[in-house]
C-alpha positions in Angstrom: -60.6 6.4 -18.0 -59.6 6.6 -14.7 -58.2 3.7 -14.5 -55.5 3.9 -17.4 -54.8 7.2 -16.0 -54.0 5.6 -12.5 -52.0 2.5 -14.6 -49.8 5.3 -16.2 -49.2 7.0 -13.4 -47.9 3.9 -11.6 -45.3 2.9 -14.0 -43.9 6.6 -14.4 -43.4 6.2 -9.9 -42.8 2.5 -10.2 -39.3 2.1 -8.8 -36.9 0.8 -11.8 -34.9 -2.7 -10.8 -31.5 -1.4 -9.8 -28.8 -0.9 -12.9 -26.1 -3.9 -13.1 -22.7 -2.2 -11.9 -20.3 -1.8 -14.8 -17.4 -4.1 -14.8 -14.8 -1.1 -13.9 -16.9 0.4 -11.3 -17.4 -3.3 -9.6 -13.9 -4.2 -9.3 -13.4 -0.6 -7.6 -15.9 -1.6 -5.4 -14.2 -5.1 -4.2 -10.7 -3.7 -4.4 -12.4 -1.0 -1.4 -14.4 -3.4 0.1 -11.1 -5.7 0.5 -8.9 -3.4 1.8 -11.1 -1.9 4.4 -11.7 -5.9 5.7 -8.0 -6.6 5.5 -7.5 -3.5 7.6 -9.6 -4.4 9.8 -9.2 -8.0 10.3 -5.9 -8.6 8.7 -5.1 -11.6 5.9 -5.8 -14.1 7.9 -8.7 -13.3 9.3 -10.3 -11.8 6.1 -12.2 -14.5 3.3 -12.8 -13.9 0.1 -16.7 -15.1 0.9 -16.5 -12.5 3.7 -15.3 -9.8 0.6 -18.2 -10.9 -1.2 -21.1 -10.5 1.4 -19.7 -7.1 1.9 -19.4 -6.0 -2.0 -23.3 -7.4 -2.3 -22.1 -10.2 -4.8 -21.2 -14.0 -5.0 -17.8 -15.3 -4.3 -17.7 -15.9 -8.3 -18.1 -12.1 -9.0 -14.7 -11.9 -7.2 -12.9 -14.8 -8.8 -14.1 -13.5 -12.4 -12.5 -10.0 -11.7 -9.3 -11.6 -9.9 -8.1 -14.8 -11.3 -5.9 -15.2 -8.3 -5.5 -13.9 -4.4 -2.2 -12.2 -5.8 -4.1 -10.1 -8.8 -6.2 -8.7 -6.0 -3.4 -7.9 -4.2 -1.3 -6.4 -6.8 -4.4 -4.3 -7.6 -4.6 -3.1 -3.5 -1.0 -1.6 -4.3 -1.3 -0.3 -7.7 -4.7 1.3 -6.1 -2.8 3.1 -3.2 0.5 3.9 -5.3 -0.7 4.9 -8.4 -3.4 8.1 -7.5 -3.1 11.1 -9.6 -1.8 12.8 -6.5 1.1 10.3 -5.9 2.3 10.5 -9.8 2.0 14.4 -9.3 3.9 13.8 -6.8 6.9 11.7 -8.3 6.4 14.8 -11.5 7.4 17.6 -8.5 10.1 15.5 -6.8 11.6 14.5 -10.1 11.7 18.1 -11.8 13.3 19.5 -8.1 16.0 16.9 -8.7 16.4 18.3 -11.9 16.9 21.1 -10.9 19.2 20.4 -7.9 16.3 21.8 -5.1 17.6 19.7 -2.3 14.9 21.1 0.0 11.8 20.9 -2.2 13.5 17.2 -3.2 13.0 16.5 0.7 10.3 18.3 2.1 7.7 17.5 -0.6 8.6 14.0 0.0 8.3 14.2 3.5 5.5 16.2 3.2 3.0 14.0 0.7 4.0 10.8 3.1 2.5 12.3 6.2 -0.5 14.1 4.4 -0.7 10.3 2.7 -1.0 8.2 5.8 -3.1 11.5 7.7 -6.1 10.8 5.5 -5.6 7.3 4.3 -7.1 4.6 7.3 -6.2 1.5 5.5 -2.8 2.2 4.1 -0.7 1.5 7.3 -3.2 -1.0 8.7 -2.9 -3.1 5.7 1.3 -2.9 5.6 1.6 -3.7 9.1 -1.3 -6.7 8.8 0.5 -8.2 5.8 4.3 -7.7 7.6 3.3 -8.9 10.2 1.6 -12.4 9.0 4.6 -13.0 6.4 2.0 -11.5 4.2 3.0 -12.1 0.4 1.4 -8.7 0.2 4.7 -7.4 2.5 7.3 -8.3 0.1 5.6 -7.1 -2.8 4.4 -3.4 -1.3 8.5 -3.9 -0.2 10.0 -4.7 -3.9 7.7 -2.7 -5.8 7.1 0.9 -3.9 9.4 1.2 -0.8 12.8 -0.2 -1.8 12.2 1.8 -5.7 11.8 5.4 -3.3 14.8 4.2 -1.4 17.0 4.0 -4.3 15.4 6.3 -6.4 16.3 9.3 -3.4 19.5 7.2 -2.6 20.5 7.8 -6.0 19.9 11.6 -5.8 21.9 11.7 -2.8 24.8 9.6 -4.4 24.7 12.5 -7.4 25.0 15.4 -4.5 27.7 14.0 -3.1 29.4 13.8 -6.0 28.9 17.1 -6.9 30.5 18.1 -3.7 27.1 19.3 -1.7 26.8 16.5 0.4 29.5 15.4 2.6 30.5 12.0 2.0 28.4 9.2 3.9 26.7 5.7 3.1 24.0 7.2 0.6 21.2 4.0 2.0 21.9 5.3 5.4 21.7 8.6 5.0 18.3 8.1 3.0 17.0 5.4 5.7 17.6 8.2 8.3 15.6 10.8 6.8 12.3 8.4 6.0 13.2 6.9 9.7 12.2 10.2 10.7 9.3 11.1 8.5 7.9 7.3 9.3 8.4 7.5 13.0 6.1 10.4 13.3 3.6 9.3 11.1 3.1 6.2 12.7 2.6 7.8 16.0 0.1 9.9 15.0 -1.8 7.5 13.3 -1.8 5.2 16.5 -1.5 7.6 19.4 -3.5 10.1 17.5 -4.5 12.4 21.3 -1.0 11.3 23.1 1.4 12.8 20.7 0.6 16.1 20.6 1.9 16.6 23.8 5.2 15.3 22.3 5.1 17.3 19.4 2.3 19.6 18.0 3.5 20.0 14.7 1.4 20.5 11.5 2.5 18.2 8.6 4.1 20.6 7.0 5.6 22.3 9.8 7.2 18.6 10.8 8.4 18.6 6.7 10.2 21.4 7.2 11.5 20.3 10.3 13.1 17.1 9.3 14.2 18.5 6.1 16.0 21.1 8.2 17.7 18.3 10.0 18.4 15.9 7.2 20.0 19.2 5.2 21.5 20.3 8.1 23.5 16.9 9.0 24.4 16.2 5.1 25.7 19.6 4.3 29.4 19.6 3.0 30.7 22.6 5.0 34.1 23.0 2.6 31.9 23.2 -0.1 29.2 26.1 1.1 32.8 27.6 2.4 34.6 27.3 -1.2 30.6 28.6 -3.0 30.8 31.7 -0.3 34.5 32.6 -1.2 33.8 32.5 -5.0 31.1 35.3 -4.8 
């Protein structure tokens, strides 16, 4: 009787073998491991074997989920660019554009960009490594995301120029100038976090508002503003 009780007790407390990770969870794990290694060692310094070892799988599992390295790179971009947070921001910007709310459009864009790079320790490093190494991922990021965002904002600027609200400038030059201010601030905060506060000690919200103030002040068509004031 005692033997049977002990046997049942051991069966209850014996650890179960670890369950196999679901395919989607495994795929997500591989992406996260790959991003971390790429951000630490670059693309030339990281092999699929190292990714597999860090993920605790054999190399064949990597290629089961991603037939080519290009598929893995595309998945990395999708993870960074298509999160729920990014989609919500894009919706907010699109709604602000429909309302012609200039401040909301540019301030929301700037704030999100600063918050994203402050929270994410891998995105900027992956971007820098890919660009410096002439990696195909850099072209994918630029073509599918950076260029699209520039064109999206430039089209809005073009419409506001046509409406007489913004003064006549090259829309793409204006957008490059605005995003340049924001990205320079993000880069300095990321790589010189302790020292940069001596130059400019602002929260992301304050920085986004300040850069938007500068941009809108430089873009305002004062003739339009004067006419609007007289109409009132």
